[in-house]
N, C-alpha and C positions, 0 to 999 in steps of 0.2 A: 365406440371404445373411449374416445376422448372425453365424452360427456361423463362416462362412468368414473374415469380417473379424476376428473375435476370435481365430481360429486364427492368422492372419497376425500379429496384434499380439503374441500369446504368443511367436512365433518371434523377435520383435525385442526381447524382454525384456532380454537381456544387453547388447545394443547401446544400449538406452535408459539403463540404469544407467551404462554407460561414458560416454555422452554427457552425462548429468546431472552426473556427477562431473567431467568435463572442463570444463564451463561453470562449475561452482561453485568451481573452483580459481582463477578469475579474479575478484578483488575488483572490484565495480562500484559503489563508493560515490560519492555525489554530491560534486562539488568544493565544494559549499556545506556539506558535512558532513565535511570533512577528507579526501575521497578524490580520485581522479583521473578519475572519470566512467566512461563505458560503452564507450569506443572499442575497447579490447582485446577485450571480450566480443562486440561486434558483429562484429569481424573473425573471431573464432573461430566465431561463429554462421554467418557466410557460408560458411566452409569446410565446416561440418557440412551445410548445405543442399546444397552441391555434391556432397559425398560421398554423400548420400542420393539424389542425382540428381533432386531436386525442381525444380531450376532449368531442366530441359530444356523443360518446357511452361509453367512458371509465370513470371509477371512479377515481378521482384524489384527493389525500389528502396529507397534510403535517403533519408530526409528529415532535414534538419538544422535546428536552432534555435540562434540565436546565444546564447552565454553567455560573458561575459568571464572568468568564473572557471575555465572549462574549459581544459585544457592547450592545445588547438588552437582555443579560442574558439567551439567549436560542440558541440552535443549531438546524438548520432545516434539515430534510430529506424528499424527495418527493417520493410518490408512485403513480404509474399509473397502473390500472388494466383493461384489455380489455377482454370481454367475448369471449370464444371459444366454439367449439363443445362439449368439455369435461370440466367438472367443475374442474378437476385436473389442477393444475397450473404449468406453466413453468415460473420459477422465474429467472430473469436476474438482477444481482446487479452490478452497477458501482459506483465509488465514485466521488464526485464533488470537494473534497478538493485536494490541491496540496502541494508539498514541496516548500520551498523558492527557489529562483533562484540561490542563492549562489554568487560566485564571478562573477560580471558582466563583468569583464575583460576577462573572459573565453568564453563569448558569442560573436557570430558574428552578432547578431541582438538584438533588444530590446526584452526581453523575453515575454513581454505582448503586442507585436505587431507582431503577427504571419505572416510569409512570406511563400509563395509557391515557392519552388525551384525544378524545374523539376517536378517530379510526387509526391513530398512529401511536407507536411506542417510542418514548424518548429516553435517552441515556447514552453514556459513552460506549461506543462500539456497536450500537444498534445498527447504524447504517454501514459502518466500515469495520468489520465485514460480517457482523453477526447474523443479519437477516438472511444473507445468501447462504451462510453456513447452515442455518436451520432449514432454509428452503431446500437445500440439496438433500438433507436427511429425510425430510418429510415428503419430498417428491418420490423418493424410493419407497417410503412407507405407504403412500397413497397408491402407488403402482401395485404393490403386493396386496394391499387390502382389496384392490379391485380384481385380484386374481389374474393379473397380467404379468407374464414373464417378460422381463426386459429384452428388447431387441439386441442390445449390446451388453457385454459384461460391464457392470457399473463400478467404477473405481472412484471413491470419494476420498479426497485428501484434505486434512485439516492441519495446516502447516504453520510453524512458528517463524518469527523474525522477519516477516514481510515488510513491516514498517521501517525497519532499520537497514534494509538492503538485502535480506535473505542470505547473509553470510553464514548464519548458523541454522539455516532452514533449507530452502529449495536448492540453492546453489550447490552445496556439497552433496545433497541427496541425489541430484541429477547424475553425479559422478558414480553413483552406486548402481546404475542401470536399472532403476525402478520403472523407467518408462521406455516404450518401444517406438520405433519410427512410424508405425501405422496407428498409434493412439490418436483418438479424437479428443482434443484438449480444449476445455473452456475454463476460463477464470472469471467468475461473476463478481468483478471488483470495480466496475465502472459502468455507467449507463445514464439513462434519463428517465423521467417520470412516464413518458409515453412508451418506452421500451422499443423505440424505432431506430436505435443506433447500435451498430455492431462495430467494436474496435478491432482493427486488423493491423494497426501500426502505432509505434510509439516513438517519441523524440528521444534524443540522447539525454542521459541523466548526469549532470555535472554539479558536484558540490564543492564549495570552497570554504575553508576554515582559516581565518586570519587571527594571528596573535600579534598584537601591537605592544611593544615593550618600551616604556619610557622611564621616567624617574619620579617616584612618589615623593611629594613634599606637602607642606602645609599650604592650604589654598590662599593664605594671605601673602605667601612668598612664591608665587608661581614661576617667577623668573629664575629661581634656583633649581627647578626641576624640568621635566619634559612631560607634558600632559598627554598621556596615552589616549584619553577620551577624545581630545580634540583631533589628534592624528588619525584615530579610527574613524571619526566622523568625516574628515576630509577624504580618507581612503575609500570609505563606503560610497560616498556621494560620487566621487570621480569614476570609480569602477562601474557603478550603476549607469551613469551617463555615457561612459565610453563604450560599454558593451551594446547598449541599445542603439547608439549611433553607428557603430561598426557593422552591426548585423540586423538591418531592417527587413531582411528577406521575409517573404510570406509564401505559404504553401496551403492552399485551400483544402488539402486532404485532412489537415489537422484542426482541432478546436482547442485553444485559439490557434489561428493560422500563422502565428509568429513565434519566435523564440522568447522565452521568459527568463529574466535574470533578476531574481528576487532576494533582497536582503531580508533575512528571516530571524534567525536566532541571535540574541545578544546575551552574553553571560554576565553575571553580577560582577561588579568591580569592588569598590570600597563601600563600607557600610555607613559612612557618615558624609555629610555634605562638605565639611571644611577640609577635606583632603583631596589633593590632585592625584588621580590614579596613575599608577605606574605600569598597569597592565590592562589591556582590553582584548576581549576575544569575541568575535562575531562570525556569522556564517551566511553564505549565499546558497540558495537552492535554484539551480538553473535547468530548464528543460529546453533543449536546443534542437532546432530543425536538423534533419539529416544532411542538408546541403551546407551547413555551417561547419567550418573546420575548428574543432576543439583545440588543436595545436595553435592555430592563429589566435583564438580567443585567449588561451593561456598566456601566449606571448604578450598580448595587450595588458593583461592583468599584472604580469610580472614587471613590465616596464613602469606601470603606475606605482607599484609597490616601491621600486627603486627610487622613483622621483619623490614620492612622499617621504621616504626615509631621508633623502638629501635635504628636503625643505624643512622637516620638523625635528630631525635629530633622533627620531624613534627608530627602533629596529622592528622589522616586520617578518614574521614567519608565516609561510603559506603552505597549507596541506590541501591537495586536490584529490578528489575521488570521482572517477568518471566511468560511465558505462556508455560506450558508443551506441548509436541507434542500431537496433537489430533489424535484419531484413524483414519487410512486411509479410504478413500472411496473405496469400492470394485469395481474392474473393471466390475463385473457382476451386479452392481446396475442398476436400470432403467435409471438414468440420464447418467451414463457412456456409457451404450449400445446405448442410443439414440444419444449421441454426436459422438461416434465412427462411427455410421451409417451415420450421417449427413456429417462428414468430408470425409468419403469414397465417398459419392454420389456427393458432391459439388466440392471437390478439387481433387477427383480421386487419393487419396494417402491413405496409410495405417498408421494410427496414432499409436503412442506408448504411454503407460501410465507410469507415474513415479512421483517422488517427487522433491520439490524445497526447497529453504531456508526458505520460509514461509512468513507470514505476510499478507495473503489475508483473505477475508470474509469467505472463505470456511472452515477454521479451526473452526470458531465460530459455524457454522452449524454442523460440525462433532461432536463437543462436545455436541450438543443437539440431537445426533443420527439421524440427517437429512443428508443423503448422498449429497455431493456437489462436483462439479468438477470445474477446472479452465482451461480456454482455450482462446487464442486469436491468431490472425495472426499479428505479429508485428515485427519491427526490433529488432534483438537480442541485448540485453544488453544496451539499450539507456535510460532506466528509470533513472531519477534523474541526468542525464548528462546535460551539457550546450547544448543549441539549441534543447532540447527535452522537 
């Protein structure tokens, strides 16, 4: 039976590539990150589902979450449920939103005109999370083409706003009781090329946004102002150094095995060189081991802010966003055992379980006491990079 299903999947290869390219031509960047949201992509996905004739027997619905920044004030997520032998559901969740392309000079192609090079497709959103989205659709299609009734009821979710924290996507949708305690949940949003790693745990997700307020003046008269750029540089360096020094803990369950405290985003300040900026805004993205106290880490950051204010004369505003580490999924849970068995049978390898930096749908399910796992077979470390 496995061979028959795989044979049907191989016949669909060309159509899968075309479908992935078709979806990745549509930017679906959050309106909170300079984009227009996911509406156009959802409409295209609906067309694809109908073309694949999956809607004949499946129940399809779109759930909306209010968002004032979205063009039509709502953010869409699409759900497809196909009945199986068992009413228990195998739930596969992928996200339709993407991150912005970043510096276009770093790209070797137009990020929204995907190109096939060798055996790979390149473009923004191909890796994160387009290929797994398409794989979930065509896995169901291959199953049906092979004349095989799914063992479990298949629930495919194509969800918005994952890249910006799921505040307009899965987080409020979970409150609508769309999922059940006995659901078998997999989020194919992280993995490696070999496919031998199954994620069952995630670190805490802690984001910091600093606004440094000084006094803007002519660069020839810096002594008459307060240079927010210099104060921000001092602040970023000292926080980076202090957090790494205070929390050197390691946990081999995770990859990497230590907490990460990364200065990432820096906002534009003044448009000309000969002006001392009076405002600087920058952010840190931190993925923190469960053993580390975020309260203690926050205390360290706030003390440094107060000290830099005193030394530079600048004022510092700090906004924190945190999601504490969710309880891990047991490797003995039904979904973990089912996925381990499947990887062994299909790829003929022995998978390992462990943890990652975090930020997937799985953590939201784990907080609801619904076991969830994360797995995909993808190129190592290409997410959010140019050409990916």
